[in-house]
N, CA, C, O and the ligand as a Tripos MOL2 file, in Angstrom:
@<TRIPOS>MOLECULE
protein
  293   291    74     0     0
PROTEIN
NO_CHARGES

@<TRIPOS>ATOM
      1 N         -12.5420   -2.9400    8.4690 N.3       1 MET1
      2 CA        -11.3570   -3.0330    9.3210 C.3       1 MET1
      3 C         -10.4030   -1.8830    8.9510 C.2       1 MET1
      4 O         -10.2150   -1.5400    7.7840 O.2       1 MET1
      5 N          -9.8240   -1.3200    9.9930 N.am      2 ARG2
      6 CA         -8.9880   -0.1360    9.7560 C.3       2 ARG2
      7 C          -7.6400   -0.3910   10.3290 C.2       2 ARG2
      8 O          -7.4980   -0.8990   11.4410 O.2       2 ARG2
      9 N          -6.6360   -0.0300    9.5530 N.am      3 THR3
     10 CA         -5.2720   -0.2070   10.0420 C.3       3 THR3
     11 C          -4.5120    1.0750    9.8820 C.2       3 THR3
     12 O          -4.6530    1.8060    8.9010 O.2       3 THR3
     13 N          -3.6910    1.3270   10.8920 N.am      4 ASN4
     14 CA         -2.8390    2.5050   10.8100 C.3       4 ASN4
     15 C          -1.3930    2.1760   10.5220 C.2       4 ASN4
     16 O          -0.5000    3.0160   10.6330 O.2       4 ASN4
     17 N          -1.1920    0.9290   10.1490 N.am      5 ARG5
     18 CA          0.1790    0.4940    9.8230 C.3       5 ARG5
     19 C           0.7040    1.1850    8.5710 C.2       5 ARG5
     20 O           0.0690    1.1650    7.5170 O.2       5 ARG5
     21 N           1.8560    1.7860    8.7080 N.am      6 ILE6
     22 CA          2.4790    2.4220    7.5590 C.3       6 ILE6
     23 C           3.8920    1.8410    7.4070 C.2       6 ILE6
     24 O           4.6520    1.7140    8.3670 O.2       6 ILE6
     25 N           4.1930    1.5080    6.1930 N.am      7 TYR7
     26 CA          5.4750    0.8550    5.9060 C.3       7 TYR7
     27 C           6.3480    1.6890    4.9910 C.2       7 TYR7
     28 O           5.8460    2.5260    4.2400 O.2       7 TYR7
     29 N           7.6120    1.4740    5.0490 N.am      8 PHE8
     30 CA          8.4770    1.9620    3.9970 C.3       8 PHE8
     31 C           9.2790    0.8020    3.4350 C.2       8 PHE8
     32 O           9.3760   -0.2600    4.0510 O.2       8 PHE8
     33 N           9.8310    1.0090    2.3000 N.am      9 ARG9
     34 CA         10.6120   -0.0740    1.6710 C.3       9 ARG9
     35 C          12.0920    0.0500    1.9850 C.2       9 ARG9
     36 O          12.6510    1.1460    2.0190 O.2       9 ARG9
     37 N          12.7010   -1.0800    2.2100 N.am     10 GLN10
     38 CA         14.1660   -1.0930    2.4710 C.3      10 GLN10
     39 C          14.6740   -2.2920    1.7590 C.2      10 GLN10
     40 O          14.0160   -3.3310    1.7110 O.2      10 GLN10
     41 N          15.8850   -2.1510    1.1840 N.am     11 THR11
     42 CA         16.5390   -3.2860    0.5390 C.3      11 THR11
     43 C          17.4380   -3.9680    1.5670 C.2      11 THR11
     44 O          18.2430   -3.2980    2.2150 O.2      11 THR11
     45 N          17.3190   -5.2700    1.7250 N.am     12 CYS12
     46 CA         18.1820   -5.9950    2.6450 C.3      12 CYS12
     47 C          19.6170   -5.8620    2.2630 C.2      12 CYS12
     48 O          19.9700   -6.0600    1.1000 O.2      12 CYS12
     49 N          20.4780   -5.5220    3.2340 N.am     13 ALA13
     50 CA         21.8970   -5.2950    2.9540 C.3      13 ALA13
     51 C          22.5880   -6.6270    2.6830 C.2      13 ALA13
     52 O          23.6680   -6.6460    2.0930 O.2      13 ALA13
     53 N          21.9960   -7.7250    3.0960 N.am     14 VAL14
     54 CA         22.6230   -9.0520    2.9420 C.3      14 VAL14
     55 C          22.1840   -9.7540    1.6570 C.2      14 VAL14
     56 O          23.0200  -10.1760    0.8580 O.2      14 VAL14
     57 N          20.8500   -9.8770    1.4600 N.am     15 CYS15
     58 CA         20.3820  -10.6100    0.3120 C.3      15 CYS15
     59 C          19.8560   -9.7390   -0.8040 C.2      15 CYS15
     60 O          19.5980  -10.2140   -1.9100 O.2      15 CYS15
     61 N          19.6960   -8.4540   -0.5080 N.am     16 GLY16
     62 CA         19.3320   -7.5140   -1.5770 C.3      16 GLY16
     63 C          17.8780   -7.5070   -1.9460 C.2      16 GLY16
     64 O          17.4640   -6.8070   -2.8690 O.2      16 GLY16
     65 N          17.0920   -8.2930   -1.2200 N.am     17 ARG17
     66 CA         15.6670   -8.3050   -1.5350 C.3      17 ARG17
     67 C          14.9280   -7.2110   -0.7690 C.2      17 ARG17
     68 O          15.4020   -6.6970    0.2450 O.2      17 ARG17
     69 N          13.7450   -6.8740   -1.2930 N.am     18 GLY18
     70 CA         12.9970   -5.7830   -0.6830 C.3      18 GLY18
     71 C          12.3170   -6.2340    0.6030 C.2      18 GLY18
     72 O          11.7810   -7.3380    0.6940 O.2      18 GLY18
     73 N          12.3560   -5.3530    1.5860 N.am     19 MET19
     74 CA         11.6530   -5.6120    2.8290 C.3      19 MET19
     75 C          10.6180   -4.4720    3.0340 C.2      19 MET19
     76 O          10.8240   -3.3320    2.6180 O.2      19 MET19
     77 N           9.5360   -4.8280    3.6740 N.am     20 ARG20
     78 CA          8.5910   -3.8410    4.0870 C.3      20 ARG20
     79 C           8.7700   -3.6440    5.5760 C.2      20 ARG20
     80 O           8.6030   -4.5800    6.3580 O.2      20 ARG20
     81 N           9.1100   -2.4280    5.9700 N.am     21 VAL21
     82 CA          9.4140   -2.1610    7.3810 C.3      21 VAL21
     83 C           8.4210   -1.1410    7.9020 C.2      21 VAL21
     84 O           8.1740   -0.1010    7.2910 O.2      21 VAL21
     85 N           7.8530   -1.4810    9.0680 N.am     22 GLN22
     86 CA          6.9330   -0.5050    9.7030 C.3      22 GLN22
     87 C           7.7210    0.7260   10.1070 C.2      22 GLN22
     88 O           8.8380    0.6300   10.6160 O.2      22 GLN22
     89 N           7.1260    1.8730    9.8740 N.am     23 ILE23
     90 CA          7.8750    3.0760   10.2010 C.3      23 ILE23
     91 C           8.1060    3.2210   11.6680 C.2      23 ILE23
     92 O           9.0000    3.9620   12.0790 O.2      23 ILE23
     93 N           7.3200    2.5260   12.4930 N.am     24 GLU24
     94 CA          7.5930    2.5870   13.9330 C.3      24 GLU24
     95 C           8.9550    1.9720   14.2390 C.2      24 GLU24
     96 O           9.5590    2.2640   15.2710 O.2      24 GLU24
     97 N           9.4250    1.1350   13.3500 N.am     25 LEU25
     98 CA         10.7190    0.4350   13.5930 C.3      25 LEU25
     99 C          11.9030    1.1850   13.0380 C.2      25 LEU25
    100 O          13.0300    0.6960   13.1170 O.2      25 LEU25
    101 N          11.6800    2.3560   12.4800 N.am     26 LEU26
    102 CA         12.7690    3.1390   11.9000 C.3      26 LEU26
    103 C          13.8370    3.3750   12.9910 C.2      26 LEU26
    104 O          13.5350    3.8000   14.1060 O.2      26 LEU26
    105 N          15.0610    3.0880   12.6300 N.am     27 GLY27
    106 CA         16.1500    3.2550   13.5520 C.3      27 GLY27
    107 C          16.3560    2.0910   14.4990 C.2      27 GLY27
    108 O          17.3000    2.1060   15.2890 O.2      27 GLY27
    109 N          15.4830    1.0630   14.4420 N.am     28 ARG28
    110 CA         15.6600   -0.0890   15.2880 C.3      28 ARG28
    111 C          16.1170   -1.2990   14.4700 C.2      28 ARG28
    112 O          16.2100   -1.2470   13.2440 O.2      28 ARG28
    113 N          16.3940   -2.3730   15.1790 N.am     29 GLU29
    114 CA         16.8010   -3.5870   14.4900 C.3      29 GLU29
    115 C          15.5870   -4.2720   13.8680 C.2      29 GLU29
    116 O          14.5630   -4.4560   14.5270 O.2      29 GLU29
    117 N          15.7060   -4.6410   12.6130 N.am     30 VAL30
    118 CA         14.6500   -5.3980   11.9740 C.3      30 VAL30
    119 C          15.2860   -6.6550   11.3330 C.2      30 VAL30
    120 O          16.4740   -6.6850   11.0120 O.2      30 VAL30
    121 N          14.4340   -7.6900   11.1630 N.am     31 ARG31
    122 CA         14.9250   -8.9190   10.6180 C.3      31 ARG31
    123 C          14.3640   -9.1300    9.2220 C.2      31 ARG31
    124 O          13.1600   -9.0050    9.0010 O.2      31 ARG31
    125 N          15.2500   -9.4520    8.2750 N.am     32 CYS32
    126 CA         14.8580   -9.6860    6.9270 C.3      32 CYS32
    127 C          14.0320  -10.9990    6.8740 C.2      32 CYS32
    128 O          14.4550  -12.0240    7.4090 O.2      32 CYS32
    129 N          12.8610  -10.9480    6.2250 N.am     33 ALA33
    130 CA         12.0060  -12.1310    6.1450 C.3      33 ALA33
    131 C          12.5730  -13.1540    5.2370 C.2      33 ALA33
    132 O          12.1900  -14.3210    5.3190 O.2      33 ALA33
    133 N          13.4880  -12.7700    4.3530 N.am     34 HIS34
    134 CA         14.0140  -13.7120    3.3380 C.3      34 HIS34
    135 C          15.2360  -14.4570    3.8280 C.2      34 HIS34
    136 O          15.3220  -15.6750    3.6700 O.2      34 HIS34
    137 N          16.1870  -13.7450    4.4220 N.am     35 CYS35
    138 CA         17.4630  -14.3880    4.8120 C.3      35 CYS35
    139 C          17.6710  -14.3810    6.3040 C.2      35 CYS35
    140 O          18.5940  -15.0330    6.7910 O.2      35 CYS35
    141 N          16.8450  -13.6650    7.0520 N.am     36 GLY36
    142 CA         16.9220  -13.6910    8.4910 C.3      36 GLY36
    143 C          17.9750  -12.7670    9.0740 C.2      36 GLY36
    144 O          18.1720  -12.7640   10.2890 O.2      36 GLY36
    145 N          18.6560  -11.9860    8.2560 N.am     37 ALA37
    146 CA         19.6650  -11.0830    8.7330 C.3      37 ALA37
    147 C          19.0060   -9.9180    9.4830 C.2      37 ALA37
    148 O          17.9520   -9.4190    9.0880 O.2      37 ALA37
    149 N          19.6530   -9.5030   10.5690 N.am     38 THR38
    150 CA         19.1250   -8.3360   11.2790 C.3      38 THR38
    151 C          19.9760   -7.1450   10.8670 C.2      38 THR38
    152 O          21.1810   -7.2570   10.6430 O.2      38 THR38
    153 N          19.3070   -6.0010   10.7740 N.am     39 GLN39
    154 CA         19.9730   -4.7380   10.4170 C.3      39 GLN39
    155 C          19.1050   -3.6470   10.9060 C.2      39 GLN39
    156 O          17.9370   -3.8730   11.2230 O.2      39 GLN39
    157 N          19.6500   -2.4370   10.9790 N.am     40 SER40
    158 CA         18.8480   -1.3450   11.5200 C.3      40 SER40
    159 C          17.9870   -0.8070   10.4050 C.2      40 SER40
    160 O          18.4480   -0.6420    9.2750 O.2      40 SER40
    161 N          16.7610   -0.5390   10.7150 N.am     41 ALA41
    162 CA         15.8330   -0.0230    9.7460 C.3      41 ALA41
    163 C          16.2070    1.3870    9.4000 C.2      41 ALA41
    164 O          16.4610    2.2130   10.2760 O.2      41 ALA41
    165 N          16.2410    1.6650    8.0850 N.am     42 THR42
    166 CA         16.6050    3.0070    7.6620 C.3      42 THR42
    167 C          15.8900    3.3010    6.3620 C.2      42 THR42
    168 O          15.6440    2.3930    5.5690 O.2      42 THR42
    169 N          15.5590    4.5390    6.1380 N.am     43 ASP43
    170 CA         14.9760    4.8750    4.8700 C.3      43 ASP43
    171 C          16.0650    5.1570    3.8190 C.2      43 ASP43
    172 O          15.7790    5.6250    2.7170 O.2      43 ASP43
    173 N          17.2510    4.8750    4.1700 N.am     44 GLY44
    174 CA         18.4070    4.5870    3.3810 C.3      44 GLY44
    175 C          18.7870    5.4480    2.1920 C.2      44 GLY44
    176 O          18.9750    4.8970    1.1080 O.2      44 GLY44
    177 N          18.9080    6.7080    2.3150 N.am     45 GLY45
    178 CA         19.5030    7.4800    1.2360 C.3      45 GLY45
    179 C          18.5660    7.7120    0.0670 C.2      45 GLY45
    180 O          18.8850    8.4990   -0.8240 O.2      45 GLY45
    181 N          17.4160    7.0500    0.0450 N.am     46 GLN46
    182 CA         16.4620    7.3240   -1.0470 C.3      46 GLN46
    183 C          15.8280    8.6820   -0.7830 C.2      46 GLN46
    184 O          15.2710    9.3110   -1.6830 O.2      46 GLN46
    185 N          15.9210    9.1170    0.4520 N.am     47 THR47
    186 CA         15.3340   10.3750    0.8120 C.3      47 THR47
    187 C          16.4630   11.3030    1.3240 C.2      47 THR47
    188 O          17.5320   10.8340    1.7140 O.2      47 THR47
    189 N          16.2150   12.5640    1.3140 N.am     48 ALA48
    190 CA         17.2380   13.4980    1.7630 C.3      48 ALA48
    191 C          16.9470   13.9390    3.1690 C.2      48 ALA48
    192 O          17.2080   15.0840    3.5380 O.2      48 ALA48
    193 N          16.4060   13.0310    3.9580 N.am     49 TRP49
    194 CA         15.9720   13.4400    5.3060 C.3      49 TRP49
    195 C          16.9630   13.0170    6.3770 C.2      49 TRP49
    196 O          16.6370   13.0190    7.5640 O.2      49 TRP49
    197 N          18.1230   12.6690    5.9830 N.am     50 THR50
    198 CA         19.0750   12.1030    6.9320 C.3      50 THR50
    199 C          19.4440   13.0750    8.0520 C.2      50 THR50
    200 O          19.9120   12.6560    9.1110 O.2      50 THR50
    201 N          19.2310   14.3830    7.8190 N.am     51 ASP51
    202 CA         19.5440   15.3390    8.8640 C.3      51 ASP51
    203 C          18.3920   15.5080    9.8400 C.2      51 ASP51
    204 O          18.5230   16.1560   10.8780 O.2      51 ASP51
    205 N          17.2580   14.9080    9.4840 N.am     52 LEU52
    206 CA         16.0690   15.0700   10.3330 C.3      52 LEU52
    207 C          16.0760   14.0420   11.4500 C.2      52 LEU52
    208 O          16.7200   12.9980   11.3550 O.2      52 LEU52
    209 N          15.3650   14.3520   12.4790 N.am     53 SER53
    210 CA         15.1960   13.3650   13.5630 C.3      53 SER53
    211 C          14.2990   12.2410   13.1240 C.2      53 SER53
    212 O          13.5970   12.3550   12.1200 O.2      53 SER53
    213 N          14.3150   11.1420   13.8760 N.am     54 ILE54
    214 CA         13.4810   10.0050   13.5310 C.3      54 ILE54
    215 C          12.0140   10.4500   13.5110 C.2      54 ILE54
    216 O          11.2600   10.0610   12.6190 O.2      54 ILE54
    217 N          11.6230   11.2390   14.4630 N.am     55 ASP55
    218 CA         10.2020   11.6910   14.5080 C.3      55 ASP55
    219 C           9.8280   12.4740   13.2540 C.2      55 ASP55
    220 O           8.7450   12.2830   12.7020 O.2      55 ASP55
    221 N          10.7000   13.3350   12.8140 N.am     56 GLU56
    222 CA         10.4450   14.0960   11.6290 C.3      56 GLU56
    223 C          10.3510   13.2290   10.3910 C.2      56 GLU56
    224 O           9.5320   13.4520    9.4990 O.2      56 GLU56
    225 N          11.2240   12.2280   10.3690 N.am     57 ARG57
    226 CA         11.2280   11.3080    9.1990 C.3      57 ARG57
    227 C           9.9540   10.5230    9.1920 C.2      57 ARG57
    228 O           9.3670   10.3210    8.1290 O.2      57 ARG57
    229 N           9.5030   10.0730   10.3320 N.am     58 ILE58
    230 CA          8.2370    9.3260   10.4130 C.3      58 ILE58
    231 C           7.0880   10.2330    9.9220 C.2      58 ILE58
    232 O           6.2230    9.8070    9.1560 O.2      58 ILE58
    233 N           7.1080   11.4650   10.3750 N.am     59 GLU59
    234 CA          6.0640   12.4080    9.9100 C.3      59 GLU59
    235 C           6.0920   12.5340    8.3620 C.2      59 GLU59
    236 O           5.0490   12.5040    7.7090 O.2      59 GLU59
    237 N           7.2720   12.6700    7.8160 N.am     60 ASN60
    238 CA          7.4100   12.7700    6.3590 C.3      60 ASN60
    239 C           6.8570   11.5460    5.6710 C.2      60 ASN60
    240 O           6.1140   11.6560    4.6950 O.2      60 ASN60
    241 N           7.2160   10.3710    6.1750 N.am     61 LEU61
    242 CA          6.7230    9.1360    5.5870 C.3      61 LEU61
    243 C           5.2050    9.0330    5.6500 C.2      61 LEU61
    244 O           4.5560    8.5980    4.6980 O.2      61 LEU61
    245 N           4.6560    9.4370    6.7800 N.am     62 GLU62
    246 CA          3.1880    9.4080    6.9250 C.3      62 GLU62
    247 C           2.5620   10.3260    5.9330 C.2      62 GLU62
    248 O           1.5420    9.9840    5.3340 O.2      62 GLU62
    249 N           3.1330   11.4810    5.7360 N.am     63 ARG63
    250 CA          2.5760   12.4420    4.7930 C.3      63 ARG63
    251 C           2.6230   11.8650    3.3650 C.2      63 ARG63
    252 O           1.6510   11.9300    2.6130 O.2      63 ARG63
    253 N           3.7800   11.3040    3.0280 N.am     64 GLN64
    254 CA          3.9470   10.6660    1.7260 C.3      64 GLN64
    255 C           2.9380    9.5820    1.5170 C.2      64 GLN64
    256 O           2.3650    9.4650    0.4330 O.2      64 GLN64
    257 N           2.7020    8.7700    2.5500 N.am     65 ASP65
    258 CA          1.7620    7.6780    2.4850 C.3      65 ASP65
    259 C           0.3170    8.1870    2.2310 C.2      65 ASP65
    260 O          -0.4490    7.6170    1.4540 O.2      65 ASP65
    261 N          -0.0020    9.2910    2.9340 N.am     66 GLN66
    262 CA         -1.3190    9.8480    2.7570 C.3      66 GLN66
    263 C          -1.5260   10.3690    1.3340 C.2      66 GLN66
    264 O          -2.5980   10.2170    0.7490 O.2      66 GLN66
    265 N          -0.4760   10.9860    0.7950 N.am     67 GLN67
    266 CA         -0.5730   11.4700   -0.5760 C.3      67 GLN67
    267 C          -0.7830   10.3110   -1.5440 C.2      67 GLN67
    268 O          -1.5800   10.4050   -2.4770 O.2      67 GLN67
    269 N          -0.0630    9.2210   -1.3140 N.am     68 LEU68
    270 CA         -0.2360    8.0200   -2.1400 C.3      68 LEU68
    271 C          -1.7040    7.5080   -2.0440 C.2      68 LEU68
    272 O          -2.3140    7.1370   -3.0470 O.2      68 LEU68
    273 N          -2.2200    7.5030   -0.8490 N.am     69 ALA69
    274 CA         -3.5760    6.9990   -0.6320 C.3      69 ALA69
    275 C          -4.5730    7.8790   -1.3880 C.2      69 ALA69
    276 O          -5.5430    7.3790   -1.9580 O.2      69 ALA69
    277 N          -4.3270    9.1910   -1.3910 N.am     70 VAL70
    278 CA         -5.2270   10.0670   -2.0880 C.3      70 VAL70
    279 C          -5.1590    9.8160   -3.5810 C.2      70 VAL70
    280 O          -6.1850    9.8060   -4.2600 O.2      70 VAL70
    281 N          -3.9320    9.6080   -4.1020 N.am     71 ARG71
    282 CA         -3.7500    9.4110   -5.5230 C.3      71 ARG71
    283 C          -4.4370    8.1100   -5.9600 C.2      71 ARG71
    284 O          -4.9830    8.0170   -7.0590 O.2      71 ARG71
    285 N          -4.3950    7.1230   -5.0820 N.am     72 GLN72
    286 CA         -4.9810    5.8220   -5.4620 C.3      72 GLN72
    287 C          -6.4900    5.8230   -5.3080 C.2      72 GLN72
    288 O          -7.1730    4.9680   -5.8730 O.2      72 GLN72
    289 N          -7.0250    6.7890   -4.5380 N.am     73 ALA73
    290 CA         -8.4600    6.7780   -4.3010 C.3      73 ALA73
    291 C          -9.2870    7.1220   -5.5590 C.2      73 ALA73
    292 O         -10.5160    7.1480   -5.5020 O.2      73 ALA73
    293 ZN         17.8190  -10.5330    3.4430 Zn       74 ZN74
@<TRIPOS>BOND
     1     1     2 1
     2     2     3 1
     3     3     4 2
     4     3     5 am
     5     5     6 1
     6     6     7 1
     7     7     8 2
     8     7     9 am
     9     9    10 1
    10    10    11 1
    11    11    12 2
    12    11    13 am
    13    13    14 1
    14    14    15 1
    15    15    16 2
    16    15    17 am
    17    17    18 1
    18    18    19 1
    19    19    20 2
    20    19    21 am
    21    21    22 1
    22    22    23 1
    23    23    24 2
    24    23    25 am
    25    25    26 1
    26    26    27 1
    27    27    28 2
    28    27    29 am
    29    29    30 1
    30    30    31 1
    31    31    32 2
    32    31    33 am
    33    33    34 1
    34    34    35 1
    35    35    36 2
    36    35    37 am
    37    37    38 1
    38    38    39 1
    39    39    40 2
    40    39    41 am
    41    41    42 1
    42    42    43 1
    43    43    44 2
    44    43    45 am
    45    45    46 1
    46    46    47 1
    47    47    48 2
    48    47    49 am
    49    49    50 1
    50    50    51 1
    51    51    52 2
    52    51    53 am
    53    53    54 1
    54    54    55 1
    55    55    56 2
    56    55    57 am
    57    57    58 1
    58    58    59 1
    59    59    60 2
    60    59    61 am
    61    61    62 1
    62    62    63 1
    63    63    64 2
    64    63    65 am
    65    65    66 1
    66    66    67 1
    67    67    68 2
    68    67    69 am
    69    69    70 1
    70    70    71 1
    71    71    72 2
    72    71    73 am
    73    73    74 1
    74    74    75 1
    75    75    76 2
    76    75    77 am
    77    77    78 1
    78    78    79 1
    79    79    80 2
    80    79    81 am
    81    81    82 1
    82    82    83 1
    83    83    84 2
    84    83    85 am
    85    85    86 1
    86    86    87 1
    87    87    88 2
    88    87    89 am
    89    89    90 1
    90    90    91 1
    91    91    92 2
    92    91    93 am
    93    93    94 1
    94    94    95 1
    95    95    96 2
    96    95    97 am
    97    97    98 1
    98    98    99 1
    99    99   100 2
   100    99   101 am
   101   101   102 1
   102   102   103 1
   103   103   104 2
   104   103   105 am
   105   105   106 1
   106   106   107 1
   107   107   108 2
   108   107   109 am
   109   109   110 1
   110   110   111 1
   111   111   112 2
   112   111   113 am
   113   113   114 1
   114   114   115 1
   115   115   116 2
   116   115   117 am
   117   117   118 1
   118   118   119 1
   119   119   120 2
   120   119   121 am
   121   121   122 1
   122   122   123 1
   123   123   124 2
   124   123   125 am
   125   125   126 1
   126   126   127 1
   127   127   128 2
   128   127   129 am
   129   129   130 1
   130   130   131 1
   131   131   132 2
   132   131   133 am
   133   133   134 1
   134   134   135 1
   135   135   136 2
   136   135   137 am
   137   137   138 1
   138   138   139 1
   139   139   140 2
   140   139   141 am
   141   141   142 1
   142   142   143 1
   143   143   144 2
   144   143   145 am
   145   145   146 1
   146   146   147 1
   147   147   148 2
   148   147   149 am
   149   149   150 1
   150   150   151 1
   151   151   152 2
   152   151   153 am
   153   153   154 1
   154   154   155 1
   155   155   156 2
   156   155   157 am
   157   157   158 1
   158   158   159 1
   159   159   160 2
   160   159   161 am
   161   161   162 1
   162   162   163 1
   163   163   164 2
   164   163   165 am
   165   165   166 1
   166   166   167 1
   167   167   168 2
   168   167   169 am
   169   169   170 1
   170   170   171 1
   171   171   172 2
   172   171   173 am
   173   173   174 1
   174   174   175 1
   175   175   176 2
   176   175   177 am
   177   177   178 1
   178   178   179 1
   179   179   180 2
   180   179   181 am
   181   181   182 1
   182   182   183 1
   183   183   184 2
   184   183   185 am
   185   185   186 1
   186   186   187 1
   187   187   188 2
   188   187   189 am
   189   189   190 1
   190   190   191 1
   191   191   192 2
   192   191   193 am
   193   193   194 1
   194   194   195 1
   195   195   196 2
   196   195   197 am
   197   197   198 1
   198   198   199 1
   199   199   200 2
   200   199   201 am
   201   201   202 1
   202   202   203 1
   203   203   204 2
   204   203   205 am
   205   205   206 1
   206   206   207 1
   207   207   208 2
   208   207   209 am
   209   209   210 1
   210   210   211 1
   211   211   212 2
   212   211   213 am
   213   213   214 1
   214   214   215 1
   215   215   216 2
   216   215   217 am
   217   217   218 1
   218   218   219 1
   219   219   220 2
   220   219   221 am
   221   221   222 1
   222   222   223 1
   223   223   224 2
   224   223   225 am
   225   225   226 1
   226   226   227 1
   227   227   228 2
   228   227   229 am
   229   229   230 1
   230   230   231 1
   231   231   232 2
   232   231   233 am
   233   233   234 1
   234   234   235 1
   235   235   236 2
   236   235   237 am
   237   237   238 1
   238   238   239 1
   239   239   240 2
   240   239   241 am
   241   241   242 1
   242   242   243 1
   243   243   244 2
   244   243   245 am
   245   245   246 1
   246   246   247 1
   247   247   248 2
   248   247   249 am
   249   249   250 1
   250   250   251 1
   251   251   252 2
   252   251   253 am
   253   253   254 1
   254   254   255 1
   255   255   256 2
   256   255   257 am
   257   257   258 1
   258   258   259 1
   259   259   260 2
   260   259   261 am
   261   261   262 1
   262   262   263 1
   263   263   264 2
   264   263   265 am
   265   265   266 1
   266   266   267 1
   267   267   268 2
   268   267   269 am
   269   269   270 1
   270   270   271 1
   271   271   272 2
   272   271   273 am
   273   273   274 1
   274   274   275 1
   275   275   276 2
   276   275   277 am
   277   277   278 1
   278   278   279 1
   279   279   280 2
   280   279   281 am
   281   281   282 1
   282   282   283 1
   283   283   284 2
   284   283   285 am
   285   285   286 1
   286   286   287 1
   287   287   288 2
   288   287   289 am
   289   289   290 1
   290   290   291 1
   291   291   292 2
@<TRIPOS>SUBSTRUCTURE
     1 MET1         2 RESIDUE 1 A MET
     2 ARG2         6 RESIDUE 1 A ARG
     3 THR3        10 RESIDUE 1 A THR
     4 ASN4        14 RESIDUE 1 A ASN
     5 ARG5        18 RESIDUE 1 A ARG
     6 ILE6        22 RESIDUE 1 A ILE
     7 TYR7        26 RESIDUE 1 A TYR
     8 PHE8        30 RESIDUE 1 A PHE
     9 ARG9        34 RESIDUE 1 A ARG
    10 GLN10       38 RESIDUE 1 A GLN
    11 THR11       42 RESIDUE 1 A THR
    12 CYS12       46 RESIDUE 1 A CYS
    13 ALA13       50 RESIDUE 1 A ALA
    14 VAL14       54 RESIDUE 1 A VAL
    15 CYS15       58 RESIDUE 1 A CYS
    16 GLY16       62 RESIDUE 1 A GLY
    17 ARG17       66 RESIDUE 1 A ARG
    18 GLY18       70 RESIDUE 1 A GLY
    19 MET19       74 RESIDUE 1 A MET
    20 ARG20       78 RESIDUE 1 A ARG
    21 VAL21       82 RESIDUE 1 A VAL
    22 GLN22       86 RESIDUE 1 A GLN
    23 ILE23       90 RESIDUE 1 A ILE
    24 GLU24       94 RESIDUE 1 A GLU
    25 LEU25       98 RESIDUE 1 A LEU
    26 LEU26      102 RESIDUE 1 A LEU
    27 GLY27      106 RESIDUE 1 A GLY
    28 ARG28      110 RESIDUE 1 A ARG
    29 GLU29      114 RESIDUE 1 A GLU
    30 VAL30      118 RESIDUE 1 A VAL
    31 ARG31      122 RESIDUE 1 A ARG
    32 CYS32      126 RESIDUE 1 A CYS
    33 ALA33      130 RESIDUE 1 A ALA
    34 HIS34      134 RESIDUE 1 A HIS
    35 CYS35      138 RESIDUE 1 A CYS
    36 GLY36      142 RESIDUE 1 A GLY
    37 ALA37      146 RESIDUE 1 A ALA
    38 THR38      150 RESIDUE 1 A THR
    39 GLN39      154 RESIDUE 1 A GLN
    40 SER40      158 RESIDUE 1 A SER
    41 ALA41      162 RESIDUE 1 A ALA
    42 THR42      166 RESIDUE 1 A THR
    43 ASP43      170 RESIDUE 1 A ASP
    44 GLY44      174 RESIDUE 1 A GLY
    45 GLY45      178 RESIDUE 1 A GLY
    46 GLN46      182 RESIDUE 1 A GLN
    47 THR47      186 RESIDUE 1 A THR
    48 ALA48      190 RESIDUE 1 A ALA
    49 TRP49      194 RESIDUE 1 A TRP
    50 THR50      198 RESIDUE 1 A THR
    51 ASP51      202 RESIDUE 1 A ASP
    52 LEU52      206 RESIDUE 1 A LEU
    53 SER53      210 RESIDUE 1 A SER
    54 ILE54      214 RESIDUE 1 A ILE
    55 ASP55      218 RESIDUE 1 A ASP
    56 GLU56      222 RESIDUE 1 A GLU
    57 ARG57      226 RESIDUE 1 A ARG
    58 ILE58      230 RESIDUE 1 A ILE
    59 GLU59      234 RESIDUE 1 A GLU
    60 ASN60      238 RESIDUE 1 A ASN
    61 LEU61      242 RESIDUE 1 A LEU
    62 GLU62      246 RESIDUE 1 A GLU
    63 ARG63      250 RESIDUE 1 A ARG
    64 GLN64      254 RESIDUE 1 A GLN
    65 ASP65      258 RESIDUE 1 A ASP
    66 GLN66      262 RESIDUE 1 A GLN
    67 GLN67      266 RESIDUE 1 A GLN
    68 LEU68      270 RESIDUE 1 A LEU
    69 ALA69      274 RESIDUE 1 A ALA
    70 VAL70      278 RESIDUE 1 A VAL
    71 ARG71      282 RESIDUE 1 A ARG
    72 GLN72      286 RESIDUE 1 A GLN
    73 ALA73      290 RESIDUE 1 A ALA
    74 ZN74       293 GROUP 0 **** ****
């Protein structure tokens, strides 16, 4: 089975717990699985990509994910 789902980590602004957010949802409303709060998905200052467009940020995340996959292989 093959999946193309790529996630990034985000900390919930309400309960502070970690969420896994699909990169497709970057910039959209997402719901925290722990407390149910909705907030906009963001890669939140952990990266310096805030000047980039959503598309560019998704590309960067995909690249980062591929590098991780290679390292784990
Ligand atoms: Zn929460």
